[in-house]
N, C-alpha and C positions, 0 to 999 in steps of 0.2 A: 504493500500500499504506499500511499505518499506520506512522506515523513511528517511527524507531528508538527514541527516548527513550520513547515510550508502550510500546513492546515491550518494553523493559528494566524498566521500572516495573511493568508487570503480566506479569513473565516466566512466571509459574505459568500464566497464560492462553496466553500465546505458545507454550509448550511442549506445548499441546493439539494444535497443528496437524500435520498429516502430515508436512510437511517436518521439523520440529524433531524429531519423535518418531523419524523415520527416520535423522535425523543422530546422535542419542544412541544409537541402536541400533548403527549402524556404527561408532561409537566404542567402544561396549562390544565388539564382534565383533572389532575391530582388537585391543585390548588384550588379549582372551582369546588370540588366535591368537599374538601376541608372547609372552605368559606361556608357552603351550604348546610354542611353538618353542624358546624358550630353555631350559624345563625339560627337554625331551628331550635337549638338549645339555648337562646338568648344570650349568646356571646356578642360583645361589642368589639368590631375591630377597630383599633386606635393605634395610630402611628406616633412613635416616639422619637425623639430627636437624633439626628446625625452627628450634629456639632454639640459635643457635650464635655464632660470634665474627665481628664486623666485620673484614675484610680488604679493604685498599683496592686491589683489582684489578677492571677491568672496571666495571660499572655502580654506580649509587648504592645503597647498602643500605637496606632498611627496618629501623629500629631498634626494640627494644622494651625500655622501662626496667624495672630490676631493683628490686623492693621491699626485698628482703633484703640486696643488696649495693648500697646507695644511691650514687647518681652513676655507677653502672655501666650498661652495656647489652648486650643480647643483638642479635644481627643475625639476619634471616631468610635463608636461604641462596640466593645467586644461581644456584647449581647445587650439586651434591653433590661438586664436583670433589676437594676434600682428603679427604673422607671415604671416597671410592672408592679413592682411591690408598692411604690407609690400611688398607684391607680387603685389598689386594694385599700389604701388608707383614705382615698377619695370616696370610697363607696360605690366604686365600679365593682360588681361582684364577679363578672366573669369577662375577662379580656382575652383576646389573641391578636397575633400580628403576624404575617408573613414578614419577617423582619430581616433586614441587611445587617450583618456583622462583620467587624474588620478586624483582623489580627495580623500583626506585623511579625509572623513567627519565622524561624528557620526553615529552610526548605527541606520538606520531606515529601517524597513522592507525591501524594494526593492533596496536599494542602494547598488551599487558594487564600489568598490575601483577603478576598471578600466572598463572603458565602451567604446562604439565606438559611433561616431558622423558621419552623413552625413554632412559634412561641405562645404558651397560655398561662394563665393564672386564674384561680378561683379562690373565693373566700367561703369561710366556713365548711371546709371539707376536710376529709383525712386521705391518707395515701389510698386506702381501698378506692374511693370515689374517683380519684384522678387517674388510677391505673386501669379502672373499669372502663372510664369514657375513652381513654387513649387506645385500649384493646379493641375496643369497638370500632373506632375510626380507622384503625390500621387495618382491621379485618374487613371494613367495608370498602377501602381502597383497593385492597389485594383482589377481592372477590369481584368488585364491580369492573376495575379497570384492567385488571391483569389476570382474566379468567383461565389462562393457561397454567396459572401457578397454582400449587396446592400447598395449604398451610398445614404443616406436619402435625401440630397439636394444638387445640383449643379447648378450655381456656389456656393461655400461654402458660408453660410451667415457670415455678418461681424458685430461684436457687438463691440462698444467700452467699455473700461474697466469701465468706470462708470456705464454705463447701465448694464453690466455684474454683478457687485457688487451689484447694487440695485435690480436686478431681480432674480439672481441666487446665492448671497452671495459668489462667487468664480470668479476667473478669468480664470478657465478652466471648463466651464459648460458642463454638460452631456446634450446634447440636442435631445437625442433619443426619439422619440414619443412612442416607445413600448419598455420599459427597459427589456422586457423579451425575446426579440428577439435577440439571440446571434449573428446574421449575420447583424445587422443593423450597420452601420457606419456614425455617425453625426459629420462631420468634421465642425469646424467654424474657423474664423479669429477674434482675439480680437485685436483692435487697440486703439490708441489715449491713451497710459499709461502715468501716470505722470512720470517725468524725476527723481524726487527726493522724498525721503520719510524721516521722522524723525526717528532716532534711538533712543533706550531706553535712551541714555543720552544726548538726545535732540539736536545732531547735525544732519546735511544732509547726506543721503547716496544715491546711485543712486538704482533704481529698478531693472534695468536688468544689464547694464555695462557702464561704466563711457566714452566709445568710441562713444555712440549714439549721434545722431544730434537732437537738438530740432527742432519741427515743425517750418516750416519757418517763421510763424507770431509770433513765442517765441523766435526767436534768440536775439532779442533786450533785452528780459528780462534776458536770460542767461548773455549776454555781460555786462549788468548793475547790474547783481546780485540782481535783484529785483522781487517780486511778484514769488518768487520761488516755492511756493507749486502749483502755476499754470500752470509752465511750462510742456507742454506735449511733448513726444518724438516721433520720427519716428519708434518706436518699433512695430512689429507685431508677435503676437504668433499664433500658430495653434495648436487648441486643438480637441481631439478625444475622444468621449465617456467618458469625465469626466478627462483625462490626458491631460497635456501640451506635445505635442510630437516635438514641434520645436519653435525656437524663433530667430528673428533677427532684424536688423534696418538698416537703412541708417546711415553711421558713420560721425562723425564730422571731416572733413579732413582739416579744418583750424585750426593750432597749437594754436593760441592765444585762440580760442574757447574752444578748448579740454583743455587748461589751466585753463580758467574760472571754467569749470566743477570741477576739482580737487580743486580749491580755494573754491568754494561753499562748498565742502565737509570738509574744514577745513584743507587740507593738506599745511604745511609749504613749502615755496619755495624749501628748500633743499631736502624735502621728494619728491616733484615733479621732481626735477633734478635727484635725486638718482635712483628712480624706473621708470620714464617715459621720460628721456631725450632722449633716442634713438628713441622713437616715434615721439616726438615733433621735434626732428632735422630731422628725415626722412620727416614729413610731410611739413617741411620747405623748401624742395627741389621742391615742386609743386606737389600735390597729386591729381588725378582725383577724382571727386566725386564719391563714392563707398558704396556698402552696400551688406548685404548677410544674410546668415540664417544658422543654424545648426538644426539638427534634432537628437533626442536620438533614434538611430536605434533599439535598443533592445526593447524600449518602444513602438514603432510602431509595431514591429514584434510581440510581445507579445499580443497586441490587435488583430492584424490580425490572429493569431494562436489560439484564444481564450484560451491563457494561463493566469495563475494567477499571475506569477512572470517572471521578466526578466531573472532568471536564468536558465529557461527553453528554452532560445532561444539563450543561450551561450554554447560553447563546455565545457570549463572548468571554471566555476564560483567559486566564493569564498563564504563563510558564510557571514551573515550580519555583523559580526564583523570582516571582512576582512581576516579570515584564508583560506588557501588552505589545506583542510584535506587530499587530495590525496598525495600532496608533502611534507606535514607536514610544511609549510610555514606560516609566518615568524618563522624563527629560529635563535638563537644565532651564531655568527660567532666566530672563533677561536682567541686566544690572538694574533697571529701573525698578522692576517689581521688588528685587531684593533690597533696594535702598528705602523704598516705601515701607517695608516690613522690618527695616533696621537689622537685617541679617547679613552677616558676613560668612561666606564660604571659606573654611579652612583649606588652603591650596595644598597643605603637606600630604 
């Protein structure tokens, strides 16, 4: 076949092929089905900002210089996590978004600097309700739009993180009984994740995100900062054929408890204030219990479409190292723009 660099450089020609047309069609139909399904259940689709604040959690942010507030920067969102929780505090009980996310990660095979999540959040729910809703939606997508696919087991099996690691050596096991069947879908839920893990320099970090709520019976350990390695969280991941396609949790809606999570990770008070004071303050106005999930939309579509890469289910993807070969981006900007932004390029 044509080499991939050429396909990306002339993507508008590549999209003429039957395969690519079909991938885009099924992406459209999947998103439409998601919207209709959630709309019927009284979810509101709400867009959250793309220009937001840099917070040091998870991956590296893409940053955008501000011309009007010189020396200050916006960040592009790695996910809508904080906004969707703030919407719960606003009294929006069911939110979703087909959300653009941006992560400046080191290149690894299939990663894209920008990708899409199916993101949702609900108030007054527990893990069971969120898992049930998502399972129903995933089954509906597979059976309606991909009728040649066969789901191996319904309801999806549930495996604790401990059991998954002991039995399969991974927290996203491929449970297909016949690995040669390209149309077999083996969904499963992984639950009971540890909240914290040790970093290389022997401090604690969160395994998923700091906003998770510990399991009810471990809340005291969090508040007293003891038995840290044994604290389990309300995180649930959904895996499919050896890939993690989604993950979420019930959130820690008590500001004191959220602060404890940051303290366990060794954050000084002023760092907590600087990065998360808006969240802590918002929660102090009385937040309903809430939780949600986000799916990697491209990853799910890649598997459903029997594709090898998420690039094949995106209209205009970038290379592994984040270049757009068609637009020749990223590219230098002219002196005048740099001057306006008060930015100097270090020529070394």
